[in-house]
GUVEXKE-90538 format. One record per atom (N, C-alpha, C): y, x, z; residue in one letter. Coordinates in steps of 0.02 Angstrom, whole numbers, plus 32768, in hexadecimal, padded with zeros to 4 digits. Example, Ala and Ser with C-alpha at 12.3 -4.5 7.8 and 13.67 -1.06 7.14 Angstrom:
2
7EE482948186a;7F1F82678186a;7F5B82948186a;7F9082828162s;7FCB82AC8165s;80028285818As;
//
This chain:
329
E2820C5C128Bm;E2430C5312ACm;E2310C5012E7m;E2040C301306a;E2030C4A134Ba;E1C90C811358a;E1DE0C971390e;E1A30CD9139Be;E15F0CBB139De;E12E0CDB138Bd;E0ED0CC0139Fd;E0F50CCB13DDd;E0D40C8A140Dl;E0B90CA61445l;E0890CCC1450l;E0520CDC143Ay;E0250D0A1442y;E04D0D4B142Ay;E06A0D5D140Cq;E0800D9E1406q;E0CB0DBC1444q;E0D10D7C144Fv;E1000D8B14A1v;E0DF0DA714CEv;E0860D9714D4l;E0760DAF1515l;E04D0DE714F5l;E04F0DEB14B6g;E01E0E261493g;DFD20E1D1493g;DFBB0DED147Fv;DF740DDC149Av;DF680DBD1453v;DF240DB31440g;DF190D94140Eg;DF0F0D361416g;DF0B0D1A13D9r;DEFA0CD113EEr;DEA50CB81409r;DE6F0CE2140Bd;DE4E0CCB1431d;DE490CEA147Ad;DE830D05149Ba;DE7E0D1614D7a;DE6B0CEB1511a;DE380CFC1533s;DE2E0CE2158Es;DE5C0CDD15ABs;DE540CB315CCk;DE880CA3160Fk;DE930CE8162Ek;DE640CFF163Fd;DE630D4F165Cd;DE8C0D75163Fd;DE7F0D731606e;DEAD0D9B15C9e;DF020D9815C5e;DF030D6015C3l;DF330D3D15C3l;DF720D57160Cl;DF470D451644q;DF760D381685q;DF720D761692q;DF430DBA167Bk;DF520DF6167Fk;DF910E081647k;DF9C0E061619a;DFD20E0C15EEa;E00E0E011607a;DFFA0DB31621y;E04C0DB41642y;E0750DC81676y;E0360DCD16B1r;E0500E0416DEr;E0620E5416D5r;E04C0E6616A7k;E0590EA21695k;E0AE0EA01672k;E0BB0E81164Cl;E0E70E6B1624l;E11A0E5C1660l;E0FF0E231683a;E1330E1416C0a;E15C0E3216E9a;E1340E7A1709r;E1360EA91731r;E1730EE5170Fr;E1660EE516B8k;E1870F0616A7k;E1C80EE6168Ek;E1D50EBC1682y;E22C0EA11667y;E23C0E7A16B0y;E2160E7816D4h;E2400E48171Eh;E28C0E511720h;E2BA0E3B173Bp;E2F40E3A1742p;E2F80E721783p;E2DA0E85179Dd;E2CE0E8917ECd;E2CB0EE517CFd;E2950EDF179Cm;E2810F2B1782m;E2CC0F451753m;E2E30F1B1737n;E30D0F2E1706n;E3540F0B170Dn;E37C0F0C1750p;E3B40EFA1751p;E3F00F161723p;E41B0EDB1725d;E4520EE016F6d;E4290EE8169Fd;E3FE0EE51689d;E3DB0EDB1653d;E3D90EA8163Ed;E3F50E961608n;E4000E2D15EEn;E3CB0E2515AAn;E3B20E6F15A4a;E37B0E63156Fa;E33D0E631599a;E3310E8F15B9a;E3050E8615F0a;E2EB0E3B15FEa;E32A0E2B161Er;E3270DDD163Er;E3100DA41607r;E32E0DB115CAe;E3100D7C158Be;E2C70D8C15A1e;E2AF0DB5158Fk;E26B0DCE1584k;E23A0DBB15AEk;E2590DBD15F2f;E2230D961629f;E22A0D4F160Af;E2680D301606k;E2570CFB1610k;E2410CD015D8k;E2280D021593r;E20B0CDA1565r;E1B10D021572r;E1BA0D28158Dv;E1790D3215B4v;E1510CF615D1v;E17E0CF2160Bq;E1750CB8162Aq;E1640C6C1604q;E1980C6815EDe;E1870C2F15A2e;E13A0C39158De;E1490C6D1577a;E0F70C651551a;E0B00C621572a;E0BF0C7415B3y;E0840C6C15DFy;E0770C1715F9y;E0B40BFA1614d;E0AA0BB71619d;E0800B8A15E7d;E0A20B921594v;E0860B7E156Bv;E02E0B891561v;E0150BD71564l;DFDC0BD6154Cl;DFB40BE61579l;DFBD0BF815B8s;DF8D0BDD15F6s;DF830B911616s;DF9D0B6215E9n;DF830B2815E3n;DF6C0AF415BEn;DF2B0AF515D0e;DEFB0AE0158Ce;DF110AB51567e;DF3E0A7E1579d;DF4F0A46154Dd;DF750A631512d;DFBB0A7C153Dk;DFE90AA41525k;DFDC0AC114E8k;DFAC0B0414F8r;DF990B2D14BFr;DF730B0F1490r;DF3C0AEE149Fe;DF2C0AC4146De;DF570A95142Ce;DF870A791446a;DFBC0A691438a;DFE70A8B1400a;E0030ACF1418y;E0270B0013FDy;DFDE0B2113CEy;DFB20B3B13D7n;DF7B0B5B1395n;DF8C0B20135An;DF8B0ADC135Ar;DF760AA51335r;DFB90AA712FBr;DFF70AB11335y;E03C0A861311y;E06F0AD91318y;E05C0B071328g;E0950B431332g;E0CC0B6C12F7g;E0AB0B4A12A6a;E0C60B4E1275a;E10B0B27126Ea;E0FC0AE91297d;E12C0AB8128Ed;E16A0AAA12CAd;E1720AE412E5f;E1710AE7133Df;E1C80AD7132Cf;E1F50AF412FFe;E21E0B0A12F8e;E2490ADB12C8e;E20E0AB71298k;E22D0A721276k;E23C0A4C12ADk;E2100A3612C8m;E2080A1212F9m;E24E0A0F1326m;E2610A401349r;E2950A3C1372r;E2DC0A4D133Dr;E2CD0A481301s;E3090A3812E3s;E31909FA12CDs;E2E009DC12D8g;E2FB098212BAg;E2C809931272g;E2B709A8125Dg;E2B109AF120Cg;E268097D11FAg;E23B09751225f;E205095B1229f;E1F9090F1225f;E1FB08E91204q;E1F308A611F7q;E1BA089311F3q;E1A30859121Ep;E16B084F122Bp;E16A081611DBp;E10C081311C1g;E10207F8118Ag;E11A08191146g;E149085D1158a;E15B08681113a;E13108A510F6a;E0F808AA1119g;E0CC08D110FBg;E0C4092B1127g;E0AD09451127g;E0A70976113Eg;E07E0989117Fg;E08309AC11BDa;E06009AD11F2a;E05909671201a;E00E09421238t;E00F08FB1245t;DFEF091F1292t;DFF708E512D1f;DFCF08E9130Cf;DF9508DC1316f;DF6108BF12D6d;DF1408C612E0d;DF0508AA131Ad;DF3408671333g;DEF3085F1368g;DF11087913C4g;DF3B08A613B9l;DF5808CD13E9l;DF7608BF141Dl;DF5408A41450d;DF6D086F147Dd;DF9D089114C8d;DFE3086914AAl;E025088A14C4l;E024088B151Dl;E005084D1518e;E00508211570e;DFC908451585e;DF9308531565q;DF5A0875159Cq;DF8608CC159Bq;DF9608E41566m;DFB709341574m;DFE3092515BEm;E01E090215C8f;E03E090015E9f;E05A08E71621f;E00D08A21623g;E00F088C165Fg;E0390851166Dg;E0730838161Fg;E091080A161Fg;E0D4082D1644g;E0D5084E164Cg;E1250878168Bg;E140089B165Ag;E13908A01628g;E16208C015D9g;E1A1089F15C3g;E1A1085315DBg;E1E3083915D9g;E1E107D015D2g;E20B07BE15DCr;E20F078315E2r;E1DF074E15AEr;E1CC072615B5r;E18E06FA157Cr;E1E006CD1550r;E1D006D91515g;E20F06BA14F9g;E20F067E14CCg;E1BA065414D6g;E1B1060A14ACg;E16E061214BDg;E14F05CE148Fp;E11D05BA14B3p;E0DB060414A3p;E0EC062E146Ag;E0CF06631457g;E0C606951488g;E0EA06A514B7g;E10206D414EAg;E128072014B8g;E108075014D8g;E126078614BAg;E13D07BD14CBg;E16F07DF14BEf;E1AD080B14E3f;E1EA07F514DFf;E23007EA1508e;E26007D614E7e;E27907EC14ADe;E290083D149Dg;E2A6084B1465g;E26708601432g;E23108471432g;E204084D13FAg;E1D7089A13FBg;E1C4089B13BDf;E1A408D313C3f;E1D5091413C7f;E20C091F13C3s;E23A095013E1s;E23D09621434s;E241090B1449d;E22E09311493d;E201094214A5d;E1C4092B1485f;E17909471488f;E16409941494f;E1880998143Ff;E1A609F91453f;E1CE0A141476f;E1F809F2148Ee;E2210A1214ABe;E2080A2514F3e;E1CA09E6151Dq;E1B809F01557q;E1780A23155Bq;E1560A261510l;E12A0A4A1500l;E12D0A9C1510l;E16C0AA014EAm;E1970AF014F0m;E1B10AF8152Fm;E1BA0ABC1553g;E1E90AD51598g;E2270AE51597g;E25A0ACD155Dg;E2960AC01555g;E2C00A9B1557g;E2F20A921515g;E31E0A4F152Fg;E3390A491501g;E36A0A2114EBa;E3A70A0D14BEa;E3CC0A4F14C3a;E3E20A691491g;E42A0AA91496g;E4410A831486g;E48B0AAB14A6g;E4DE0A88148Ag;E4E50A4214A1g;E4BB0A2814BCg;E4C609CA14AFg;E4D109A8145Dg;E4B109CE1448g;E4CB09BE13FCg;E46D0971140Bg;E444097E141Bg;E41F094F1408g;E402094213DAg;E3D2090813BBq;E39C08FB1386q;E3C108C81367q;E3B208AB1330p;E3D6088E12FDp;E3BC085212F9p;E3D7081912FCf;E3B607D11302f;E3A707C112B5f;E38107A312A2p;E367079D1262p;E3A9076B123Fp;E3D6073F125Cg;E4030718123Dg;E45207331255g;E4380773125Cg;E49007861269g;E499079D12BCg;E4C307D412D3g;E4C707D8131Dg;E49808121336g;E4A30833135Fr;E481084F1387r;E461084113E2r;E436084B1403r;E414084E143Br;E418087D145Fr;E41E088B1495t;E42008CB14B8t;E3D908D514DEt;E3BB08F814C8t;E386090F14F7t;E38409231546t;E368090A1565r;E37D091C15A1r;E33E096015C4r;E365099E15C9q;E32709CF15E7q;E31709D41628q;E2E109C61632a;E2AD09CF167Ea;E2CF0A12169Fa;E2DD0A0A16E3p;E2E80A531712p;E2B20A7416F2p;E2990AB116EEq;E2710AF116EEq;E2690AFB1725q;E22F0B061744r;E2260B371783r;E2280B88177Cr;E24A0B9617BAg;E2490BE117C2g;E1FC0C0617B7g;E20E0C3F1796s;E1D40C6F178As;E1B70C9717D6s;E1880C8D17D2n;E14D0CAE1800n;E1580CFC1809n;E1710D1B1851l;E1860D5B1852l;E1430D79187Al;E13C0DC61874r;E1020DCF1885r;E11C0E2318B8r;E0FB0E321903h;E12F0E5D1929h;E1000E8A1952h;E0DF0EB6194Fe;E0C40EE61958e;E0D20EE719B2e;E0A80ED919F9l;E0C50ED51A27l;E08C0EF11A50l;E0A10F3B1A74t;E07A0F591AA1t;E07A0F4F1AE7t;E0380F241B1Cv;E03D0F221B47v;E01E0F471B6Fv;E0370F521BBAp;E0080F821BE2p;DFBF0F541BECp;DFA40F881C09f;DF530F801BFBf;DF480F5D1C38f;DF660F6E1C6Cq;DF430F2D1CADq;DF520EE21C8Dq;DFA60ED81C70t;DFA70E971C4At;DF800E771C1Bt;DF650EAC1BE7a;DF380E9C1BBFa;DEED0E821BDFa;DEEC0E991C30v;DEA20E8B1C51v;DEAA0E3D1C69v;DEEF0E501CA1q;DEF40E161CC0q;DF260DE21CA6q;DF4A0DF01C77g;DF6D0DBE1C62g;DFBA0DAC1C78g;DFE60D9C1C6Cg;E0280D8D1C7Fg;E04D0DA61C58g;E08E0D871C79k;E0D70D8C1C46k;E1050DDB1C44k;E11A0DCF1BFAt;E1280E1A1BE4t;E15B0E101BBCt;E19B0E3D1BB9e;E1CD0E331B8Ee;E1E50E561B5Ee;E2130E471B1Df;E2110E7F1AF8f;E24E0E621ACBf;E2620E8D1A9Cy;E2A00E841A6Dy;E2820E7B1A1Ey;E2B20E4B1A05l;E28C0E4719CFl;E2D80E291993l;E2D90E50195Dt;E30E0E3C1936t;E2E60E1F18FFt;E31D0DC51913r;E3230D8418E0r;E3580D8D18B1r;E33F0D751888d;E38E0D7D1854d;E3C30D8D1856d;E3B80DDF1861g;E3E80E1A1877g;E4030E0C18C4g;E3E00DE918EBq;E4020DE01938q;E3CB0DF61967q;E3DB0E241986p;E39F0E3B19B1p;E3BD0E0919EAp;E3610DFB1A0Ee;E36C0DC81A42e;E3200DD71A67e;E3240DBE1AA9k;E3010DC81AE8k;E2D60D9A1AECk;E2880DAA1ACFl;E2620D6F1AE6l;E21C0D7B1B1Dl;E2040D481B38s;E1D60D481B63s;E1920D291B54s;E1610D3E1B4Fv;E1120D2A1B47v;E0F20D351B7Bv;E0BB0D011B95t;E0880D101BB8t;E0500D231BA5t;E0410D4C1BACi;DFEF0D7D1B7Ai;DFBB0D571BAFi;DF8D0D2E1B8Ap;DF350D2A1BA8p;DF180D511BACp;DEF30D4A1C05p;DEBE0D7C1C12p;DE880D7C1BDDp;DE860DD41BDBg;DE460DE11B9Dg;DE5A0DF61B55g;DEA30DF81B49v;DEB20E0F1AFEv;DE9D0E4C1B0Cv;DE980E421ABEa;DE720EA31ABCa;DEAC0EBA1A6Aa;DE900EFA1A68e;DED40F1C1A2Ae;DEAF0EF119F9e;DEF60EED19D3g;DEEC0EC01992g;DEEE0E71199Cg;DEE60E5019D8d;DEEC0DF919D1d;DF330DEB19D7d;DF330DAF19BAk;DF8A0D9519AEk;DF7A0D6019DCk;DFCE0D5019ECv;DFEB0D2A19FAv;E0170CFA19CFv;E01E0CBB19DEr;E0520C8F19B4r;E0870C7F19D3r;E0CC0C8219D5l;E10C0C6419F0l;E12B0C4219BAl;E10A0BE919D5r;E13C0BC119B0r;E17F0BAF19A2r;E1A20BB0195Cg;E1D30BB3195Eg;E2120BF11972g;E1E80C1F1970k;E2170C66198Ek;E2020C911943k;E1F20C8518FDg;E1FD0CA718CAg;E24D0C981899g;E2370CA51862g;E27E0CB8183Ag;E2A00C621837g;E2DB0C601844r;E3080C221852r;E3040C031801r;E2FE0BBB1804s;E3060BAD17C8s;E3690BA617AEs;E35A0BA1176Bs;E3A30BBB1759s;E3BA0B69171As;E3850B30173As;E3970AED1714s;E3950AC51749s;E3880ACF179Ag;E39A0AA117B9g;E3570A8017DFg;E32A0AAF17C7g;E2DF0AA317D9g;E2C90AE21813g;E2920AB1182Fe;E2750ADD1868e;E2650B3D1865e;E2760B58188Ea;E26A0B96189Ba;E2250BAA1888a;E2030BE1185Fg;E1C10BFB186Eg;E1B90C0918A9g;E1770C1D18A2d;E14D0C3D18DDd;E13D0C8B18D2d;E1350CA91927l;E13B0D001933l;E1010D05193El;E0D00D36190Bi;E0930D4D1912i;E0940D831943i;E07F0D8C1983l;E08B0DC71996l;E0500DFB1992l;E0380E2A1980v;E0050E4B1964v;DFFD0E8619C1v;DFC50E7C19D9l;DFD10EA31A0Fl;DFBE0ED61A06l;DFCC0F0D1A43s;DFB60F541A36s;DFAE0F501A8As;DF7E0F801AA1v;DF770F911AE7v;DF780FC31AEEv;DFB30FD71B23s;DFA8102B1B40s;DF6E10401B61s;DF5E10741B5Ep;DF3B10A01B81p;DF3610A81BE2p;DEFD109A1BEAh;DEF7109D1C38h;DEEB10E81C49h;DEFE10FB1C81p;DEFC11471C95p;DEAB11661C97p;DE9811221CC7l;DE6A11271CF0l;DE1C11071CBFl;DE2D10C81CC6y;DDF310911CA2y;DE0A107B1C5Ey;DDCE10811C37r;DDB210691BF3r;DD9E10171BF5r;DDB7100B1BBAr;DD820FD61BAAr;DD550FCF1B65r;DD100FBD1B89v;DCF80FBD1B45v;DCDA0F731B50v;DCF30F3D1B2Bg;DCCE0F0A1B0Dg;DCE90EE91B5Ag;DCCE0EB11B6En;DCE90E971BBEn;DCE60EBA1BE9n;DCC00EFC1BE7n;DCB70F361C39n;DCE70F6D1C35n;DCF40F7B1C6El;DD0C0FA61C84l;DCFD0FDA1C82l;DD1010151C72e;DCF510601C83e;DD1E10901CBAe;DD0E10AD1CE1l;DD3610D61D14l;DD0711171D20l;DD2411511D1Dd;DCFC119A1D34d;DD2311B11D79d;DCF411A91DA3l;DD04119E1DF0l;DCF811E61E0El;DD2C120C1E22p;DD1D12601E3Fp;DD0C124D1E79p;DCD3127B1E92i;DCBB12731EDBi;DCBA12C11EF4i;DCA812D01F2Ct;DCAC131E1F3At;DC53131A1F46t;DC3513571F37l;DBF413791F51l;DBE4134C1F83l;DC0813501FCBa;DBE21346200Ba;DBD112E41FFAa;DC1712DD1FD6e;DC0A12791FDDe;DBD912681FA4e;DBCB12891F73a;DB85128C1F43a;DB4F12A61F86a;DB4712C01F90a;DB0A12CD1FC0a;DB09129A2004a;DB2412932011a;DB37126C205Ca;DB3D121D2057a;DB5B120C2019g;DB6F11C72019g;DBAB11BD2020g;DBD4118C200Et;DC21117C202Ft;DC3311402012t;DC6611132014k;DC7F10E22002k;DCB910EB1FEFk;DCE510CB1FB9v;DD1910D61F96v;DD3C10861F8Dv;DD64109E1F8Dd;DD9F10541F85d;DDB810641F29d;DDA710371F20l;DDA610351ED3l;DDE00FEE1ECFl;DE1A10001EA6p;DE3B0FD21E7Ep;DE1E0F9B1E47p;DE1A0F6E1E33t;DE100F411DFCt;DE390F0A1DFFt;DE1E0EF21DBFp;DE550EB01DADp;DE5A0E891DE8p;DE0F0E791DECg;DE1A0E3D1E26g;DE1C0E4C1E74g;DE490E991E7Fg;DE570EA41EB6g;DE260EE11ECDg;DE3A0F031F10t;DE1D0F381F2Ft;DDE30F2A1F42t;DDA40F5A1F1Fi;DD6A0F481F3Bi;DD3B0F8B1F62i;DD250F871F8Ct;DCE90FBC1F9Ct;DCB20FD21F79t;DCA310171F58l;DC8610311F2Al;DC6110561F5Dl;DC0D10571F6Ct;DBEE106E1F80t;DBB210AC1F5At;DBD111041F67v;DBA6112D1F38v;DB7C11341F70v;DB2011331F60p;DAF211371F8Ep;DAEC11811F88p;DAC0118F1FC1p;DAB611D51FCCp;DA9011EB1FA3p;DA9812321F8Fg;DA8512681F4Fg;DA8B12591F22g;DAC7123B1F0Fs;DAD0121D1EC4s;DAFF12671E99s;DAC812651E68s;DAE1129C1E2Es;DB1612881E15s;DB4112BB1DEBg;DB5612C01DC1g;DB5212941D81g;DB97125B1D6Cg;DB6B12411D3Ag;DB4F11EF1D4Bg;DB4112011D7Dk;DB2111AF1D98k;DB4811701D67k;DB3611401D77r;DB4D10FC1D58r;DB3B10C31D99r;DB7B10A11DB0l;DB8510781DCDl;DB88102E1DC6l;DB690FFD1DC4r;DB830FBF1D9Br;DB9B0F901DD4r;DBDE0F7D1DC3l;DC0A0F471DE8l;DC100F051DBEl;DBCE0EC41DD7k;DBE20E8F1DB9k;DC1D0E6F1DAFk;DC350E551D80g;DC5B0E2D1D7Ag;DC9D0E461D8Cg;DCAB0E8D1D8Dq;DCEA0EA11D9Fq;DD120EC61D59q;DD000E9F1D29g;DD270EAF1CEFg;DD540E871CD8g;DD480E791C99v;DD860E521C73v;DD640E121C65v;DD900DF01C61a;DD830DA41C58a;DD8C0D7F1C1Aa;DD550D8B1BFAg;DD330D941BAEg;DD670D331B9Bg;DD8D0D3A1B53k;DD890D091B38k;DD550CD51B1Ek;DD100CF51B16q;DCCF0CD51B13q;DC9B0CFB1B41q;DC780CD51B57g;DC3E0D021B7Cg;DC590D0B1BC9g;DC350D2C1BEAp;DC3B0D291C2Ep;DC630D711C3Bp;DC870D641C76k;DCAA0DA51C9Ck;DC830DE81CA3k;DCA40E1F1C7Cg;DC7E0E5C1C73g;DC6E0E811CBEg;DC690ECD1CAFd;DC420ED91CFAd;DC700F221CFCd;DC7C0F371D2Fl;DCA40F7C1D37l;DC6A0FB71D47l;DC630FD81D06l;DC36101A1D1Dl;DC5310671D29l;DC3F10641D5Ev;DC6E10A01D73v;DC3310E31D7Dv;DC4711221D61r;DC0C115C1D61r;DC2A119F1D84r;DC0011A71DA6l;DC2911DD1DD5l;DC22121B1DB3l;DC44123D1DD1q;DC51128D1DB9q;DC7512C31DFBq;DC4912D41E10i;DC3D130E1E3Ai;DC6513551E2Di;DCB813451E62q;DCD513751E5Aq;DCCB13B31E93q;DCC013F11E50l;DCB614331E90l;DD00146B1E8El;DCF8147E1ED9p;DD2C14B71ECCp;DD3514EE1E9Cp;DD6115071E81t;DD6D152E1E47t;DD5115821E73t;DD66158E1EC1e;DD4915BD1ED4e;DD2E15D21F08e;DCF416041F1Cw;DCCF15D91F42w;DCBD163D1F6Aw;DCC316301FA8s;DCA6166B1FC4s;DC6B16771FBEs;DC5216BD1FD4d;DC0116D81FC6d;DBEA16AD1FF6d;DC0A16A6203Ee;DBD416862073e;DBC6162C2054e;DBFB160D2031d;DBDC15CF200Ed;DBB615DE1FE2d;DBB916121FB7l;DB9516141F80l;DB2B161D1F8Fl;DB3916361FC9a;DB04164B1FEDa;DAD816172007a;DB0D15EA203Ei;DAFC15B1203Bi;DAC9157F1FFCi;DB0C15821FBDl;DAD8155A1F97l;DA96157C1F7El;DA9A15A41F7Cq;DA5F15D71F6Cq;DA2E15C81F97q;DA3315C51FDCe;D9F8159F2005e;D9EC156C1FF9e;DA1D15441FE3m;DA1114EF1FEFm;D9E514DC1FAAm;D9FB15131F88d;D9B8150F1F30d;D97B152D1F32d;D97A153D1F68q;D93315671F7Fq;D90215301FA0q;D942150F1FCEr;D92814E82000r;D8FD14961FD9r;D92914901FAAy;D935145A1F7Fy;D917145D1F3Ay;D8ED146F1F2Cp;D8CB148A1EDDp;D8DA14521EB4p;D90B14541E72l;D905141E1E3El;D90214401DF7l;D8D414221DD3n;D8D314411D80n;D90913FB1D5Dn;D932140D1D75v;D96F13E11D40v;D97D13DF1D03v;D94714251CEDr;D96214211C8Dr;D92314161C79r;D8E413F01CA0q;D8A313D31C89q;D8BC13B81C3Cq;D8D2137A1C39q;D8D613571C03q;D8F513851BD4q;D91113A91BD0l;D94413E11B9Bl;D92313F31B53l;D93113C21B29s;D90113E31AF6s;D92413E21AC1s;D90613F71A78w;D93013EA1A59w;D91813B41A0Cw;
//
């Protein structure tokens, strides 16, 4: 008896689409050939998980499996005879389920070329085994044709530089596909963030039956920048300035995603003051471009002479400030 597809994925029969997807991703990662090289048992388990998800993630296929799952093995062996009692199809519209693409019309009544056996072969994503085919009512055998199966999708975590995530650009990486190392290139769109995904069509697992390759899903991770931080579509920067620059004001050249710009620090700026540069942040996928927020940090010498300290104390007396007036519990 075939293993129950719900048991293959480890979910209940009432599992939602999200639960099915979560279970599939967990098992696919566990049994993926890249994670289990030279492990034939893991490879077969991976294929079974893929088959189970292909059926249960499709509403029409899942409904049919829920109704006739107990008869799948009987159907595949040719033991079911229409009109002989037992399971029936109760108005199940095969053309509606498969859009007429499951096989060639064989007469005025339409239907699948191989009869009900072909229906269940296509439902399960399988094919005739060993070339034995299915029995004709009057003797002889007909060989069913197995449709090429698409290769599986692959997931790969890719770390991109901070600047590439903000500005976009091309990056290269190595990936092992079906046991073979391969150098790939991908263009990262501007404004991607941690956890975003990029799909490369046809760069996933290769098909073993002549079908098209699956897709490669890149899950992006962004390496940190030594100075800049990203908060939403805004960029933040802590800018060191000297005591004299804070007192007298200054102009500082800042490198930004759009090029180098000049920031004006106004005279009398205190440490912690924030300056906003409109439109100098990240180009968001939705909404306007972010801003660059600069926070001033006054850097002081670690050693002072007695003469220097005397000058500072004189300045405090000349310009008295109650800097902790708002300090409270």
